[in-house]
Backbone as CSV, one residue per row, in Angstrom:
resi,resn,N_x,N_y,N_z,CA_x,CA_y,CA_z,C_x,C_y,C_z
1,MET,-35.761,9.182,-10.712,-35.541,7.911,-11.305,-36.753,7.440,-11.346
2,ILE,-37.322,6.543,-12.375,-38.317,5.566,-12.507,-37.869,4.194,-12.544
3,LEU,-38.477,3.325,-11.820,-38.220,2.022,-11.521,-38.610,0.927,-12.494
4,SER,-37.677,0.311,-13.290,-37.970,-0.525,-14.237,-38.498,-1.988,-13.509
5,ASP,-39.033,-2.706,-14.477,-39.404,-3.920,-13.923,-38.351,-4.882,-13.290
6,PHE,-37.089,-4.599,-13.595,-35.953,-5.222,-12.848,-35.945,-4.603,-11.485
7,ASP,-35.897,-3.334,-11.531,-35.885,-2.682,-10.289,-36.924,-3.042,-9.304
8,LEU,-38.121,-3.166,-9.829,-39.510,-3.306,-8.944,-39.248,-4.882,-8.382
9,GLN,-38.746,-5.820,-9.211,-38.667,-7.128,-8.802,-37.768,-7.029,-7.761
10,ALA,-36.645,-6.548,-7.614,-35.682,-6.449,-6.407,-36.314,-5.890,-5.368
11,TYR,-36.915,-4.740,-5.552,-37.477,-4.061,-4.348,-38.361,-5.022,-3.675
12,ILE,-39.278,-5.719,-4.376,-40.364,-6.582,-3.860,-39.651,-7.714,-3.159
13,SER,-38.600,-8.648,-4.048,-37.963,-9.662,-3.413,-37.159,-9.142,-2.229
14,SER,-36.800,-7.943,-2.140,-36.059,-7.534,-0.649,-36.723,-7.294,0.366
15,GLY,-38.228,-6.974,0.057,-39.165,-6.560,1.108,-39.139,-5.103,1.160
16,ARG,-38.447,-4.381,0.475,-38.299,-2.667,0.588,-39.591,-2.316,0.132
17,LEU,-40.145,-2.809,-0.908,-41.707,-2.534,-1.509,-42.386,-3.605,-1.251
18,VAL,-43.545,-3.348,-0.330,-44.619,-4.576,-0.146,-45.682,-4.364,-1.156
19,ILE,-46.151,-5.394,-1.728,-47.493,-5.484,-2.493,-48.289,-6.841,-2.312
20,ARG,-49.188,-6.643,-1.709,-49.947,-7.868,-1.221,-51.345,-7.947,-1.745
21,PRO,-51.945,-8.741,-2.200,-51.286,-10.020,-2.647,-50.373,-9.602,-3.828
22,PHE,-49.599,-10.448,-3.964,-48.553,-10.365,-5.190,-48.605,-11.526,-6.057
23,THR,-48.701,-11.039,-7.459,-48.419,-12.132,-8.563,-47.480,-11.420,-9.579
24,PRO,-46.420,-12.285,-10.061,-45.409,-11.610,-10.941,-46.004,-11.059,-12.068
25,GLU,-47.197,-11.314,-12.763,-47.703,-10.663,-13.809,-48.334,-9.277,-13.692
26,ILE,-48.489,-8.683,-12.396,-48.729,-7.469,-12.365,-47.719,-6.472,-12.396
27,ILE,-46.366,-7.064,-12.277,-45.198,-6.228,-12.746,-45.237,-5.937,-14.308
28,ARG,-45.211,-4.833,-14.843,-45.054,-4.154,-16.167,-43.524,-3.748,-16.458
29,GLU,-43.480,-3.276,-17.761,-42.179,-2.930,-18.174,-41.634,-1.682,-17.249
30,ASN,-42.344,-0.702,-16.885,-41.967,0.275,-15.759,-43.134,0.491,-14.674
31,GLY,-43.585,-0.268,-14.129,-44.719,-0.109,-13.213,-45.356,-1.459,-12.852
32,VAL,-46.469,-1.017,-12.047,-47.072,-2.461,-11.553,-48.505,-2.018,-11.763
33,ASP,-49.258,-3.108,-12.284,-50.700,-2.942,-12.251,-51.331,-3.250,-11.153
34,LEU,-52.295,-2.401,-10.815,-53.300,-2.706,-9.591,-54.612,-3.259,-10.043
35,ARG,-55.152,-4.142,-9.169,-56.340,-4.826,-9.586,-57.569,-4.124,-8.738
36,ILE,-58.750,-4.384,-9.292,-59.895,-3.877,-8.530,-60.255,-4.903,-7.380
37,GLY,-60.489,-4.117,-6.148,-60.775,-4.892,-5.066,-62.359,-5.180,-4.864
38,PRO,-62.717,-5.599,-3.735,-64.031,-6.149,-3.395,-65.123,-5.245,-3.067
39,GLN,-64.749,-3.764,-3.037,-65.666,-2.879,-2.737,-65.683,-1.532,-3.500
40,ILE,-66.808,-0.942,-3.751,-66.951,0.625,-4.335,-67.887,1.168,-3.264
41,ALA,-67.710,2.408,-3.495,-68.587,3.353,-2.549,-69.214,4.275,-3.672
42,ARG,-70.479,4.156,-3.786,-71.141,5.303,-4.709,-71.684,6.480,-4.265
43,LEU,-71.143,7.612,-4.931,-71.838,8.959,-4.413,-72.940,9.110,-4.400
44,VAL,-73.794,9.699,-3.505,-75.416,9.546,-3.592,-75.642,11.135,-3.915
45,ARG,-76.525,11.173,-4.827,-76.913,12.539,-5.346,-77.913,12.902,-4.243
46,SER,-77.681,14.175,-3.896,-78.246,14.868,-2.648,-78.072,16.419,-2.828
47,ASP,-79.010,17.087,-2.273,-78.984,18.582,-2.022,-78.348,18.823,-0.638
48,GLU,-77.998,17.884,0.348,-77.820,17.983,1.582,-76.282,18.617,1.415
49,LEU,-76.054,19.638,2.225,-74.650,20.289,2.125,-73.724,19.451,2.957
50,LEU,-72.629,19.339,2.602,-71.519,18.621,3.139,-70.621,19.739,3.355
51,ASP,-70.351,20.231,4.647,-69.379,21.326,5.122,-68.002,20.749,5.320
52,THR,-67.051,20.916,4.385,-65.717,20.267,4.486,-64.806,20.995,5.693
53,GLY,-65.447,22.188,6.224,-64.852,22.666,7.367,-65.355,22.050,8.591
54,ASP,-66.334,21.204,8.538,-66.781,20.542,9.985,-66.461,19.218,9.840
55,ALA,-65.492,18.978,10.792,-64.502,17.544,10.993,-65.852,16.604,11.418
56,GLU,-67.013,17.064,11.957,-67.964,16.092,12.368,-69.111,15.829,11.371
57,ALA,-68.917,16.460,10.117,-69.939,16.153,9.205,-70.266,14.869,8.658
58,ASN,-71.395,14.509,8.379,-71.755,13.256,8.245,-71.465,12.710,6.511
59,VAL,-70.099,12.555,6.444,-69.871,11.908,5.016,-70.357,10.800,4.514
60,GLU,-70.714,9.688,5.634,-71.102,8.483,5.228,-72.661,8.394,4.483
61,SER,-73.320,9.705,4.700,-74.684,9.942,4.252,-74.512,10.012,2.678
62,HIS,-73.468,10.417,2.362,-73.282,10.802,0.785,-72.710,9.723,-0.036
63,TYR,-72.709,8.362,0.628,-71.851,7.383,0.173,-72.951,6.132,0.175
64,ILE,-72.967,5.158,-0.670,-73.488,3.881,-0.600,-72.206,2.732,-0.908
65,ILE,-71.976,2.135,0.180,-70.796,0.997,-0.016,-71.303,-0.174,-0.480
66,GLU,-70.688,-0.831,-1.394,-71.150,-2.045,-1.909,-69.773,-2.849,-1.775
67,SER,-70.173,-4.404,-1.603,-69.321,-5.377,-1.793,-69.709,-6.311,-3.044
68,GLY,-68.742,-6.842,-3.701,-69.146,-8.090,-4.625,-68.013,-8.345,-5.441
69,GLU,-68.457,-9.054,-6.323,-67.496,-9.631,-7.300,-67.529,-8.954,-8.695
70,SER,-68.386,-8.030,-8.771,-68.284,-7.188,-10.040,-69.445,-5.850,-9.734
71,PHE,-69.129,-5.044,-10.531,-69.911,-3.706,-10.329,-69.965,-3.079,-11.647
72,ILE,-71.313,-2.536,-11.653,-71.825,-1.858,-13.126,-71.693,-0.201,-12.630
73,ILE,-70.862,0.455,-13.663,-70.741,2.030,-13.293,-71.489,2.618,-14.235
74,LYS,-72.730,3.302,-13.842,-73.562,3.911,-14.573,-73.154,5.196,-15.234
75,PRO,-73.766,5.521,-16.285,-73.076,6.811,-17.101,-72.937,7.930,-16.224
76,TYR,-71.729,8.551,-16.375,-71.141,9.644,-15.714,-71.386,9.617,-13.968
77,GLU,-71.595,8.287,-13.294,-71.729,8.175,-12.184,-70.314,8.442,-11.403
78,LYS,-70.257,8.906,-10.139,-68.858,8.989,-9.556,-68.918,7.855,-8.283
79,VAL,-67.820,7.322,-8.313,-67.584,6.191,-7.621,-66.281,6.223,-6.810
80,LEU,-66.068,5.335,-5.700,-64.775,5.153,-5.051,-64.686,3.669,-5.256
81,LEU,-63.384,3.467,-5.768,-63.051,1.848,-5.672,-61.677,1.669,-4.798
82,THR,-61.540,0.579,-4.221,-60.434,0.182,-3.666,-59.484,-0.861,-4.366
83,THR,-58.277,-1.004,-4.334,-57.418,-1.831,-4.784,-57.432,-3.110,-4.003
84,LEU,-57.176,-4.212,-4.900,-57.002,-5.527,-4.210,-55.792,-5.678,-3.527
85,GLU,-54.728,-4.835,-4.041,-53.408,-4.817,-3.517,-53.321,-3.945,-2.299
86,TYR,-52.471,-4.399,-1.106,-52.001,-3.421,-0.047,-50.711,-3.137,-0.394
87,ILE,-50.247,-1.870,-0.255,-49.080,-1.543,-0.589,-48.292,-0.765,0.660
88,GLU,-46.769,-1.089,0.985,-46.240,-0.431,1.656,-44.904,0.264,0.869
89,LEU,-44.756,1.514,0.782,-43.871,2.217,0.390,-42.694,2.554,1.170
90,PRO,-41.563,2.372,1.113,-40.261,3.157,1.773,-40.274,4.649,1.806
91,SER,-39.204,5.189,2.323,-39.345,6.680,2.583,-38.362,7.059,1.474
92,ASP,-38.010,6.387,0.465,-37.612,7.036,-0.924,-38.006,6.531,-2.062
93,ILE,-39.354,6.056,-2.269,-40.089,5.694,-3.207,-41.613,6.364,-3.060
94,MET,-42.066,6.798,-4.320,-43.356,7.124,-4.165,-43.947,6.766,-5.747
95,GLY,-45.243,6.819,-5.848,-45.659,6.301,-7.119,-47.078,7.220,-7.608
96,PHE,-46.988,7.397,-8.930,-48.011,7.875,-9.774,-48.980,6.863,-10.229
97,VAL,-50.235,7.171,-9.894,-51.319,6.011,-10.180,-52.143,6.543,-11.393
98,GLU,-52.326,5.886,-12.615,-53.196,6.145,-13.706,-54.152,5.046,-13.947
99,LEU,-55.163,5.404,-14.655,-56.110,4.267,-15.178,-55.487,3.690,-16.420
100,ARG,-55.497,2.323,-16.377,-55.109,1.731,-17.614,-55.885,2.250,-18.897
101,SER,-55.022,2.199,-19.964,-55.421,2.819,-21.115,-56.918,2.085,-21.793
102,SER,-56.776,0.853,-21.639,-58.197,0.318,-22.198,-59.517,0.717,-21.520
103,PHE,-59.388,1.208,-20.200,-60.461,1.524,-19.560,-60.854,2.995,-19.692
104,ALA,-59.541,3.834,-20.192,-59.751,5.484,-20.556,-60.488,5.326,-21.767
105,ARG,-60.058,4.126,-22.533,-60.538,4.200,-23.972,-62.147,3.799,-23.902
106,LEU,-62.711,3.076,-22.894,-63.955,3.148,-22.747,-64.630,4.315,-22.224
107,GLY,-64.040,5.516,-21.791,-64.716,6.613,-21.250,-64.511,6.840,-19.840
108,LEU,-63.987,5.641,-19.247,-64.014,6.152,-17.689,-62.924,7.000,-17.505
109,LEU,-63.136,7.732,-16.376,-62.254,8.880,-16.116,-61.639,8.405,-14.636
110,MET,-60.309,9.035,-14.372,-59.725,8.898,-12.991,-58.994,10.004,-12.936
111,PRO,-59.076,10.892,-11.835,-57.836,11.938,-11.614,-56.620,11.107,-11.397
112,PRO,-55.514,11.888,-11.491,-54.148,11.603,-11.170,-54.328,11.311,-9.674
113,THR,-53.544,10.370,-9.327,-53.389,9.853,-7.832,-52.089,9.556,-7.319
114,ILE,-51.604,10.212,-6.356,-50.107,9.996,-5.874,-50.191,9.325,-4.581
115,ILE,-49.076,8.429,-4.644,-48.968,7.486,-3.220,-47.667,8.190,-2.815
116,ASP,-47.856,8.801,-1.638,-46.807,9.383,-1.040,-45.687,8.375,-0.351
117,ALA,-44.359,8.454,-0.249,-43.292,7.853,0.263,-43.658,7.531,1.622
118,GLY,-43.534,6.433,1.876,-44.075,5.871,3.531,-45.332,5.355,3.668
119,PHE,-46.252,5.628,2.599,-47.703,5.296,2.657,-47.890,3.638,2.865
120,LYS,-48.690,3.339,3.535,-49.326,1.667,3.974,-50.690,1.770,3.802
121,GLY,-51.055,0.896,2.761,-52.490,0.723,2.774,-53.056,0.200,1.355
122,ASN,-54.216,-0.074,1.190,-54.934,-0.253,-0.088,-55.021,1.072,-0.572
123,ILE,-55.149,1.162,-1.829,-55.407,2.710,-2.728,-56.962,2.654,-2.887
124,THR,-57.549,3.853,-2.474,-58.825,4.337,-2.874,-58.540,5.196,-4.335
125,LEU,-59.411,4.685,-5.091,-59.358,5.548,-6.451,-60.669,6.154,-6.966
126,GLU,-60.613,7.442,-7.329,-61.949,8.065,-7.641,-62.208,7.738,-9.327
127,ILE,-63.417,7.290,-9.470,-63.810,6.995,-10.884,-65.054,7.685,-11.277
128,GLU,-64.996,8.133,-12.565,-66.021,8.648,-13.055,-66.615,7.798,-14.436
129,GLY,-67.829,7.709,-14.488,-68.428,6.523,-15.453,-68.484,7.214,-16.748
130,SER,-68.684,6.286,-17.830,-68.471,6.747,-19.245,-69.805,7.232,-19.591
131,ALA,-70.041,7.295,-20.990,-71.302,7.665,-21.399,-72.262,6.661,-21.545
132,PHE,-71.879,5.367,-21.184,-72.500,4.105,-21.274,-72.265,3.312,-20.056
133,PRO,-72.943,2.305,-19.504,-72.702,1.686,-18.368,-71.687,0.683,-18.663
134,VAL,-70.816,0.475,-17.664,-69.347,-0.370,-17.724,-69.327,-1.171,-16.612
135,LYS,-69.310,-2.754,-16.845,-69.295,-3.703,-15.902,-67.789,-3.902,-15.403
136,LEU,-67.550,-3.613,-14.278,-66.088,-3.945,-14.030,-66.105,-5.367,-12.877
137,TYR,-65.081,-6.021,-12.812,-64.799,-7.228,-12.070,-63.713,-7.151,-11.078
138,ARG,-63.846,-7.915,-9.965,-62.958,-7.790,-8.768,-61.837,-8.442,-9.399
139,GLY,-60.658,-8.332,-9.422,-59.344,-8.787,-9.818,-58.973,-8.214,-11.048
140,GLN,-59.723,-7.571,-11.862,-59.281,-6.974,-13.093,-58.103,-5.795,-13.093
141,ARG,-56.982,-6.251,-13.689,-55.900,-5.029,-13.738,-56.640,-3.681,-14.362
142,PHE,-56.492,-2.791,-13.503,-57.544,-1.604,-13.708,-56.546,-0.071,-13.735
143,ALA,-55.550,-0.299,-12.789,-54.873,0.956,-12.762,-53.473,0.535,-12.837
144,HIS,-52.617,1.516,-13.143,-51.010,1.376,-13.394,-50.319,2.440,-12.376
145,VAL,-49.468,1.811,-11.785,-48.675,2.679,-10.796,-47.152,2.847,-11.508
146,ILE,-46.746,4.141,-11.462,-45.168,4.212,-11.792,-44.504,4.693,-10.543
147,PHE,-43.448,3.869,-10.206,-42.942,3.961,-9.111,-41.661,4.729,-9.606
148,ALA,-41.392,5.980,-8.537,-40.083,6.864,-8.871,-39.268,6.864,-7.448
149,LYS,-37.875,6.786,-7.569,-37.031,6.669,-6.441,-36.772,8.316,-6.320
150,THR,-36.988,8.652,-5.104,-36.567,10.053,-4.763,-35.132,10.258,-4.686
151,LEU,-34.522,11.698,-4.902,-33.145,11.739,-4.798,-32.506,11.357,-3.283
152,ASN,-33.306,11.615,-2.521,-32.974,11.283,-1.055,-34.102,10.704,-0.253
153,PRO,-34.082,10.093,0.770,-35.372,9.713,1.417,-36.152,10.824,2.101
154,VAL,-37.534,10.956,2.007,-38.264,12.034,2.439,-37.830,12.325,3.902
155,GLU,-37.892,13.330,4.440,-37.425,13.521,5.845,-38.887,13.394,6.846
156,ARG,-40.143,13.435,6.150,-41.331,13.297,6.822,-42.154,12.184,5.868
157,PRO,-41.799,10.983,6.208,-42.781,10.018,5.344,-44.037,10.199,5.795
158,TYR,-44.886,9.657,4.966,-46.591,9.901,4.985,-46.780,9.240,6.286
159,ARG,-47.694,10.005,6.925,-48.245,9.691,8.235,-49.795,10.111,8.351
160,GLY,-50.287,10.585,7.337,-51.640,11.170,6.975,-52.807,10.463,7.503
161,ARG,-54.269,11.088,7.295,-55.114,10.262,7.469,-55.571,9.138,7.102
162,TYR,-55.123,8.881,5.820,-55.367,7.611,5.285,-54.329,6.536,5.477
163,GLN,-53.244,6.733,6.267,-52.316,5.647,6.557,-52.856,4.407,6.861
164,GLY,-52.701,3.164,6.566,-53.149,2.023,6.808,-54.372,1.816,6.362
165,GLN,-54.937,2.232,5.504,-56.444,2.320,5.105,-56.626,0.949,4.530
166,ARG,-57.686,0.277,4.857,-58.195,-1.074,4.224,-59.375,-1.025,3.480
167,GLY,-59.586,-1.399,2.576,-60.873,-1.326,1.737,-61.053,0.059,1.085
168,VAL,-62.301,0.315,0.561,-62.648,1.590,0.095,-62.815,2.409,1.330
169,THR,-62.051,3.797,1.358,-62.054,4.572,2.185,-62.724,6.029,2.020
170,LEU,-63.665,6.258,2.593,-64.225,7.498,2.405,-63.690,8.756,2.904
171,PRO,-63.741,10.020,2.382,-62.975,11.040,2.684,-63.185,11.288,4.183
172,LYS,-61.865,11.971,4.765,-61.814,12.105,6.193,-61.606,13.652,6.330
173,LEU,-62.706,14.158,6.802,-62.649,15.855,6.892,-61.777,16.468,7.916
174,ALA,-61.455,15.476,9.002,-60.678,16.150,10.127,-59.384,16.653,9.518
175,GLY,-58.945,17.874,9.817,-57.513,18.499,9.428,-57.951,19.427,8.282
176,LEU,-59.119,19.381,7.455,-59.447,20.267,6.437,-59.863,21.579,6.525
177,SER,-60.119,21.774,8.038,-60.676,23.157,8.333,-59.702,23.903,8.547
178,ASN,-58.374,23.730,8.227,-57.486,24.868,8.642,-57.458,25.992,7.442
179,HIS,-58.475,26.750,7.080,-58.644,27.768,6.119,-58.601,29.214,6.823
180,ILE,-58.533,30.283,6.045,-58.248,31.591,6.502,-59.658,31.930,7.091
181,GLY,-59.619,32.671,8.141,-60.867,32.722,8.894,-61.347,31.870,9.950
182,ARG,-60.642,30.987,10.056,-60.974,30.033,11.077,-60.005,29.834,12.069
């Protein structure tokens, strides 16, 4: 079941769904708009191998983190950005995050993102630049979350490596080396 604006307001008012900072205008007909936060991480072009099977790999050397009130996304550049909102989901609500259509119409791309039931934190989104530079501003309504109620509360709410993340969060490789042959 997808939550309507009425449902969302009730969940937020009761404290079952936490969104901070919250303003009523981010609630839409069937979801919530998320705004751009104060940080991005730009992927650095490099020939240095990043071994996803090495939990100690230097992920930070592949990114430049910037803070500011605006950011220019260069053509076809890949960046991570954080949401202004910190979210806490109960064990019976999950979210589907998509780019707002006005930004998609500018040529920006964002892969679908899932917010698992039980997640707490800012959302880090992956963005690919358009054919031309695009300037984004902190506080712009940028992404849209559609919240869905699960038929039953999940038995194992999210407790993964990104639980409680604040600001833009780089990939965490610990736990990814569980592949065949290791």
